[in-house]
N, C-alpha and C positions, 0 to 999 in steps of 0.2 A: 601356613597356606602358601603354596608356591604361586608367585605372581609373574604374569607374562609381560605386562607393559609397565606397571608401576615398579619403580626401582631401577629402571633403565634410563641411560642418558640419551633420551630421544632428542634429535636435532630440533631446535626451536622452530616453531611454525612460522615465525615472523623473520627468521634469519635471512632468507634469500631476498625478500622484498626490501629489507633494509640495506642489505649489501648492494643491491642494484639501484637503490635510491627510489624505489617504487612505493614505499609506505606513504599513506596519505595522511599528512598532518593538517593542521588548521589552515596553513597558508596554501594548501593545495585545493581548498574549497573555493571555487570561483562562481560568483553569482552575477547576473547582469545588473547594471545600474547600482552597484553597491557603493555606499557612502563610507567615508572614513570617520570614525569617532575618536575624539580626543578629550582628555580630562584636565580641567584647571584645578590645581592643588593649592592648599594653604601654605603660606610662607611662615606662619606663626604656629607655635606649639599650643597656645591657648588664647583664644580671642573671641570676642563677641562680633558677630556679623551685623554691621550697621546698615549696609546698603550694598546691593549688587546691581550694576548697570550693564545690561547686555545689549543695549541698543546699537552701539557701533559694531559689535561682532555680528549681530543679525543682519546689518546692512551690508556687510562685506560680500561682494559677488562670489557665488559658489557655496556660501553657507546655507544649509537647508534647515537647521534647527539649533537652538541654544536652550538648554534646560538648566534649571536650578531646583532646589528643594521645593520651591513654591509651585513648580509644575508637576509635582509627584503627589501621590496620595498621603505621604507622610508616615506610612507604616515602617516598622523596623524589623530586622531579622537577626538571627544568631542561633547557633546550635544548642546553647544552654541558657542564654539570656537574650531576650529579644530587645537588644539595645542599639543595634547598628543601622544607621540610615544609609541609603544609597548615596545621597549627597548631603553634606553637612547641613544640619538644621538648627538655626539659631546661633550656633557658635561652632568654632573648630576646636578639636581636641588634640591634634598633633600636626606637626609639619608634614605635609604630603597628603592630608585628608582631602578627598574629592569635594570640591565646592560647586563646580558647574561642569557641564559637558557640552560639546558641540559635535555636529555632524556636517561634513562638507564633502565636496566632490573629490577632493584629493587631500593627501596628508599635509602638503604645504599650506593649503588654504585653511585647513583645520587648525594647524599650529598658529598661523597668523591670527585667526579668530580668537584664540586664547589670549593673545597679547592685548586684545581690544576690550576684554571684559574688565570692568572696573569694580573692585571690591574694597569697601571701606570697613576697617576693623577697629575695634577697641580692645587693646591687649589686656589680658587677665593674668593673674599670678600663675606661674608655671610650676608644676610638680614633676620632678625628674627622678628623685631618690625614692625607691619603694618603701624603704624603712621609715624615712621621714614622712612619707605619705600616710603611714598608719597612725601617726600621732593625732591627738584630738584637735590640735590647732593648725593642722595642715589645710591648705586650700583644697576644695573638693573638685575633682575632675567632673563628677556628675552630681549636681545638686539634688536630684530626685532619683537616686540609685534604685530605691525600692519600687519605683513606679514601673520599672521594666519587668514584664512577666518572666519568670524563670521556670524551666522545665525540670528542675531538681530542687530538693529541699536542702538548703544550706543557709547559714546565717550570713547576711551581708550588712555591712555598716560602713559609714565613712567612705574611704576609698578601697575598702576590702570587698572584692566582688565574689570571692568564694573562700571557703574554709573547710578543710577536711581534717578529721581526727581519727586515729586508730589507737586502741588501747587493749593490750593483751597482758594478762597477769597483773603483777604489782611492781611497777618500775622502781618505786622508792625502796621497797623491800629488796629488790634485786641489787640495787646499788649498795645497800647496807651489807649484803652478803658478799659483795665483790672484794677482792684483795687489792685491786687497782681500778682507778677510773681515769679515763682519757677524754679530754675535751678539745675539740678543734672546730675551726670555722673554715669553710671552703666557698669559693666564689667561681661562678661560670659566667660567660659572656653571651651577648646577643649575636647570633649567627643566622645566615640565610641558607635556604635549601639549595640555592645555586643550580637549579635545573637549567638546562640549555635552552629549552623552548619557553618563552615568556607566557604569562597569562594572556588569553585571548578568547574572543567569541564573535560569531557572526549570527545576527538575528534577522529573521525575515517573516513578515506576516503574509498569510494568504487572504483570498477574497472573503473567506468565512470568518476572519478574525482570529485564526489560529496561528501561533508563532512557532517557528522551528528555530532552534538554537544549536548551531554546531560549535563545539567548544573543546578546549583542552582542560579536562576536569577529571577528578578522581571520584566524583559522585554525581551521576546524572539526576538521580532522584532527589538528592539534597539540593542540587541547583534548581531543579524544577520547583521544589517547595519554597525556596528563597525568593524566586521570581514571583511566584503566586502570592506569597505573604506581603511583599513590598509593593507590588504594582497592582494588587487586587485583581489579578487575572485568574480565572478558574484553572486548576491544574490540568483539567481535560483539554484546555485550550493551549497547553504548552507542551511542545515536544523538544526534548533535549537529547542530542546525539553526541557522544564522545568520539572525536577523531583519535588517531594515534596520539599518544601523549609523550612529549619529549622530556620526561622526568617530572616527578611530582614530590615524592618524599614527604607527603603530608601537606605541602604548601598549596595544593590545588584542590583540597577538599571543600573549602568554603567558596561561596559565590561572590566574586569580586568584580570581574568585568561583565558578567552576563546580565545582571539587572540594568546596567547602564546601556549596554547594546540594545536590549529589548525596549527600554524607555525611549531611546533615540529612534529606533525603527517604528515604534508606535506613533511617535510625533511626526515623522517624515513620510510614513507610508512606503518607505523603501528599505531594502536590506542595509544594515549597518554593521561594519566590522570595527571592533575595538581590540587592539593589541598593545600591550604595555611595552615601553622601552626598558632597557636594563636599569636606567636610573630609577624609573618608577618601581621596578621590581624590588630593588634593594632598599628603597625608601618608603614604599607604600603598600607592601603586601603583608605577609604574615610570618615573621622570623621566629626563631626559637627563643623561649623565655630566658632572660638572664636570671641567675639565682644566687641566693645567699643561704648556705646550709650550715647550721650549727648541729654538731653531733657529739653526744656523750655516750661512752661505752664502759660498762663495768665488766671486769674480767677476773677470773680466778688465777692463781699463780700458775696453774698447769695449762692456761690458755683457753679454758672454757668460758665462753661469753654468757653472762647471766642477766645482763640488762643493757638496753640501748634506748636512748632518748634522742629524737631528731626533731628539730624545728627548722622549717625552711620558709623562705619568702620568694615567690616568683613574681617578677615584674611583668604583668600581663598587658601593660600599655593602656591605650585609651578606651578600648572596648573589650568585652569579655571573650568573644570568639570561642575557641576551644579551651580557654584557660581553666574553667572549672573542672573539665574532664582531665586536663593535664595535671592540675594540682592533685586531684583525687588519685590518679594513677601513680604519680610520683610518690605520694604518701604510702600507697600500697606496696611500693617497691623499696621504700626508704631504709629499711633495716637490713636489706641484703638477703641472699639465699642461704641464710644460716638459722640454726636451731637456737632461738633465743627465747627463753620462757617469759621474760618481762620486757615489754616494749611500750613506748608512748611516742606517737608521731603526731605533730601538728603542722599543717601546711596552709599557707595563705597565698591567694592570688590578689595582687594589689594593683589598682589603677594608677597610671602615671600619664603624663602628656607626651607619650611616645607612640610610635606605630603599634597597633594592636599585634600582639604575638599570637601564634597559633600552633598547629600541629607540625612537627618535624620528626622524622625517623627517631623513634625512641619514646616520644610522647611524655617527657618529663623524667624518664628513667636515666638518661645519661647524666643529668645534673646530680641526682642523688647518688648514683653509682660512683661517680668521680669522688664524692665525699667518703662514702663508707669503705671503698676499696683502697683509697689512699690511707685512711686511718688504720685499716687492717695491717698495713706494713709498719706503721708507727708502733702499733701494739706489739707486733712480732719482734721488732728490734728491742723494745724496752724489756720484753720478757725473755729475750734470748732464744726465741723459737723461730725456726725456719718459716718464712712467709707462706710457703706452699703447705707445710704441715699444719699451720694454724688454720688455714682455710679447710683443709681436709678434716680436721678435728671437729669443726663446727658446721660443716656443710649439711644441708638438708638431704634427705633420702626418700625413697618411695614411702608414701603413707604419712609423711610429716605434714604439718599444717602451715599455712602462711599467717600473716598477722591479722587477717580477717577471720581466722579460724577455719578456713577451707582446706580440705585434704587435697594434697597433690599426688596423684596416683603414679605418675611416671617421671622420675627424676634421675637424669644421667649426669649430674654435676660432678661427682667424684671421678667418674671415668673421663670426663672432659678435662678436669684438672690434671689427672695423671698422664693422659695422652699428650696434652699440650706441653707439659713439662718435659716429658721424655723426648718429644720431637725437637724441643728447643735446647736440649742439653742442660737442663736445670741441675745445679750443683757442681757442674764442671767448670774449671777455670776458663776465663775468656781469653781469646787469642790475641788481644791487643790492649794497650792502656786506655783508660777512660771509657771502657765499655762495661755494660752491665745488663742484667736481665731483670725484668719486672713482670709480675703476674697479677692478673685480676680475673674476677669471675662475675657472672651476671645471672639474673633471672628475668623473665619477661613473659607476657601473656599474649596469646593469639586468638582467644575466643571471646568476642564481644559483639553484641547487636546482631540483628537478623539478616539472613540471606535466603534467596529463593532461586529455583532453577527449573527449567523444563527440558525434557529430552524426548525427541520425536524420531520415530522410525520412518524414513523417507520411502517413496515408492520403489526406489531402486535398491533398497536394503541398506543404504548408508544411514548415518545418524546425524541429526542436527541438535546441538546444544544451544539453548538460549539462556543467557546469564547477564545480569546487570553489572557484573564485574567488568573492569576495564583493563586494557593492556597499556601499562606505563613504561614498559621496557624490562619488567621484572620476570616475565615469562609465564604469566597467569594463563594465557591462551593455551600454552603447551601443557602445563600442569593439569588444568581442568580437563583437557582432551584425553590425557592419559588416564585419569580417574574414570571417565566414562568408558573408554576403550577397555579398561580392565574389568569393569563391572559387567559389560555386555559381551565380552569375548570377541571383539573386533579389532582390527589394526587401527592405530591412531590416525592413519591417513583417511580412514572412513568417517572421521568426525568433522563435520562442518560446525563452526561456532559463530554465533551472532552475539555481539557484546554491547552493553551500555547504550541502550536506546529506550527511552521511557515509553515509546509507543509499541515497541516490539519485544522487549525483554522483561522478565519478572523483576520484582524489587530486589535491590541490594543496597544496604546502607551506604557503603563506600568501599573503594579499593584502597585500603590503608590498614594500619594497625596489625600488620603481619597476619591478617585474618583470611586471606583468599584461599590458601591451601587448606587451612583447618575449617573455617566457617563456611565459606562457599563450597569448598571441597566436600564437606558433609552434605550440603544441600544437593550438590550435583550427583553424589553417589546415591543418595536416597531417591532422587528423580530417576536415575538410571535403573535402580533396583525396582522401582515401580513399573517402569517400561519392561524390564526383564520378566517381571511377574506376569504381565499381560502377554508377552511373547510366549512364555512357557504355557500359559493357559490355552492360547490359540493352537500352539504346536501339539499339546496334549490332546486337544479335541480332534485335530486332523490325523494324528498318528495313533489315536485310540489308546492313549496311555494316561497314567496319572500325572498331574502337573508336578508332583514332587519327584517324579522319575525323569523329568526333562532337565538336560544340561545345555548350556550354551557355550560355544567356542568356534573360532574360525568362521565366523559369519553364518553359523548354522545352529539350529536347535535340534537335539537328538535325544533318543531314549538311552538313559544310562544303562550300560551293559550291552546295548544293541546299537552301536554307532551307525550301522547301515540304515536304520530307521531314522531318517532325518529330513528336515526341511530347511532350505536356505532362508536367510533373512529377506532376500529379494522376493521369494515366493510368499513368505508370511506377510510381507508388506502389501503385496498385490491382493492377497486374500482380505486383509484388514481394510484396504482402501475400497475394494469393489464388491465384497461379499458381506463383510461385517459392518461395524458401525463407524468406520473411518480410521484415520491413522492411529497407530499405537503411540500413546503419549504418556509420559511419566512426569508428574509434577510434585515438587516437594519444597518445603521450607525448613530452615534450621535456625534455632536460637540456642546458643551455648547455655547449658544448664549445669552449672557447678553446684556442689552441695551448698546448703544455706550458709550465709555468713553467721558467725557466732553472735548471739544476741548481746547487744551492748558494746560490741567491739569497735563500732565506728559511728561517725556522724558526718554528714555532708558529702558522702561518696555517691557520685551521680550515676553509677552503673549498677543495674539490677544483678548482673552476673558476670564474673570474669573467670575464665577457665582456660585450659590448654596451655599449661605452664611449660616454658622452654628454658633451657639452661646452656651456659657456655663458659669457656675459659680462654683467655689470651695470655701468651707469654711473648713479650717483645724484647728484642735486644737492640740497644741503642749505643751510639758512640757520640760523645760530646767533645766539641772543640773548645778547650779551655780559654783560648785567646779571643774567640769571637762569640762563644755561647751557642753556636749552631748545633742543633741536635739532628743527627741522622739516624733514622730507624732502619736498622740493617736487615733484620729478619723477624718474622712473626709466625708463631704457631697458634692457630685459632681453631679450637675444638668446639663444636656445637652439637647439642642434643636436639635432633630434628624429628624424633620419632622415626617412622618409616620414611626413608628418603624417596620421594616420588621421582625426582630427576637429579641424580647426584651432581652432574656437571653444572646444572642450573644453580643448585645450592652452593656449590663452591664459588660461583660467580657472585652470588648474594653475599657470602661471607667476605670475599675480597673487596667488593664494592662498599660494603658497610664499613669495613676497616678503613678504607680510603677516606671516607667522609669523617670518620672518627679521628683520623690523623690530622686532617685540616682543623677540626674542632680542638684538638690537643695543642697544636703548635702554631697555627697561622691565623685562622679566620677570626674576624671580629668586625661587627658594625660599629663604627666610631661616630659619636655624635657631639655636636657643639650646640648647647642650649636647645637640644631636641632635634636638631637638623643633622641628617646623615651627611658626613663629609667625605665618605669614600664609596659613592654609589656607582662603582663600575668594577669590572674584573681586573682593571689595571691596578686599582688601589685596594680592592678587597682580595687579599691573597688566598688563592686556592692551591691545594697540592697538585702537582703535575706528576707525570709518569716518572720523572727523575727523583721525586720524593718517595715513591712507593717502595716498600721493602720487598725482599724475597718472601713470598707468602706460602705457608703450608696449611691449607684448609683441611680440617679433620672432621669427618662426619661420624657422630655417635648416634646410634639408633636405639633409644629407649622408647619403645612403642607406646603411644598414648591410646588407652582403651576407648576414648571417646572420639578419636580422630579418624578420618577416612583412611582405611587400611593401616591405621596406627600413626598417621602423619601429624606433624605439628608445623607451625609457621617458622620462618627464618628471615623474613625481610628486614626487620629492625635490629636484631641482637648483634650483628656484626659491628655496628657502630658503638653500642652501649658501653662495652668494656675497653674500648681502645684507649681513651685518654688516661685512665688510671694505670693501665699497664705501662704506658709510656712514662708517666710521672714516676712510677715506682722504679722503672729502669734508669731514669735520670739520676734518682737518688743512689741506686746501686752503683752507678758509674762514677759519679763525682761528689756524692754526699750532700746534695742540696735538695731540700724538700720544698716544692712549689705547690701552693694551695690555691692558686688562682689560674684560670684559663683565660687566654691561650698562653702556653709556656714558650713565648717568643725567645729568639736568641738574645734580645736586649734584656729580658727578665733573667734569663739563665746567666748571662755574663755579670749582671748586677749582683745576683745572689752569690756568684763565685767570688767577686771582689769583696763583698761584705763578710764573707765567711773567713775567719782566721785560718791561716795556712795550716797550722798544726791540727786543725779539726777536719780538714778536707780529706776525703777518702781518695784512694788512688785507683778505684775501680774494683770490679768483681761482681758476683751475682748474689 
């Protein structure tokens, strides 16, 4: 089918307003008499709250309210386990946990008030090691873990807040049949999403008791639900509006600032604005889970993988947050995009006295991908097989199943591997010493949880799309407009889009998980198709034709074979508004429906259906300075199977941006703690990649169309990050012969490994 709008690099709809500085972010929302909210945080990783004295703070001129947990209903919230209070209740579980909040006439007064709040603590034993936390004699982070309601069925015990298991085939039999077995352990660190705009919210009640919340969020409906659950306000009395969002990457899915802002606004009767500082962001929001991954793989002499067993532990921190979902998805991805008949995966999310971890681009997949893709190179070397060929030999193809027993209908992995390798010059000598190529590949899903959309034909013949999706900078506004324009046969300029407002737009779970193009895109196309059906029916009536003979294109509906018999969308809209039953409106919802999981294949997996599988491969070239250990990533070829490319230029930007974050994950970034306290809570000490660190990028689009996607499209938001770290790790080994199994691979670690490696064993570079 020839496409007119989908597949074209349409200029992003938000490009001009951002270039001109006209995009409206949270700080651009100005309300009269707004108060400034600030949060008092715990200095202890684990302590009982004996007493909180707010008297001096309340007496400070300019302070309008001081609240603690005693001023709140006491309800808890969370996406999988209802365990998280707005303010610490009874005890604090991590350094940085909110204990009290103030609202004052200005920021200086609010900060002064925080210093006047007196909190008496009784320190408790601290649990910081997730493996030690699993032992029977470990102190408990939550004494009553099972008292918190969970929205999924999984075993929870001790400090283990979630457990997922996948079992396919007979893994012990597979290892008996293998000629070789490889066992390795890999570790990844805690990192932050590092979005430029911090968390923030402004809450204001009207005279009828309804609160409006303007906020920088990835999910207005989830935020609405969290406010309702914790403050016992009916959802119908809560309106949440997402402003433009200055980056999210998963970190702004959960409600953090919003309930505090609402509670303070409710207490004062005035609008309250709460915006976190960078210190608060790095110490008190929702970073990526650190991990320990044990992986054992059984292989035949010819390189065929016959068994793989993975056991991993994710440090989920003090509260569950998205941890159960992340453990589940990491387990689903843990054996890699390979045909392995016998697998066993066990994953654990474990509580410690650290900041609760949450969603971050990749949702658990980067941790396990670093492990299995690093081990693939170890296997290839031991067997004397080219690393690329080993992957091609075992790569999944169309119609293969994943470890849950689900069929994957569109798999472009082998094409991704071949194209990335060709673009990078795989197998050719490197042009300088201490240079090497590394390859890695990935699989990911983009179809989870529901989305809804409305499409309306306006009186002038233009179209309005209403969607609960948000614009985070990833281009969703443009992509969704292209899908509507394609379905209705109108220019993309004719599409007006209203986004992420609980009073105005239909439900969307969240703008995350690579799901907007695929999941929301499907809902949008279905809504547009329903509107088109009504347009055709009305045109057929007026043109005295059969609806099946009506086509739409160029803002017109016409009779197929007789294009002169036509009506403009403007005329049809006028008829529908003034003669018929009102505006032409299409409504639709979409929930990804993959084929059923294989019976008995899993336990503790919290998602009903996961589908829309995407694939990719990265080949990175690095150069290592043997004296300093510095790693410079020179070039990267990144091939991604995106199904039908809706907007190629936008996709290339997603691939490049994802790799940039993966580069930081691989080489620089790490939240460092001392007895639970973050000691590098600023971008001065938390090292992020800059433009000087970015390699020459060659993004490659592979289009293996997904039969269940809108026009065959799949998601691409997260995959660019997932395969970056193992590609770099494998390239470091190819260049100087050191295998690093722990992230980040800093220059200090590289230099130490080089010094520890006997000179005669060091390689001199190559691919």
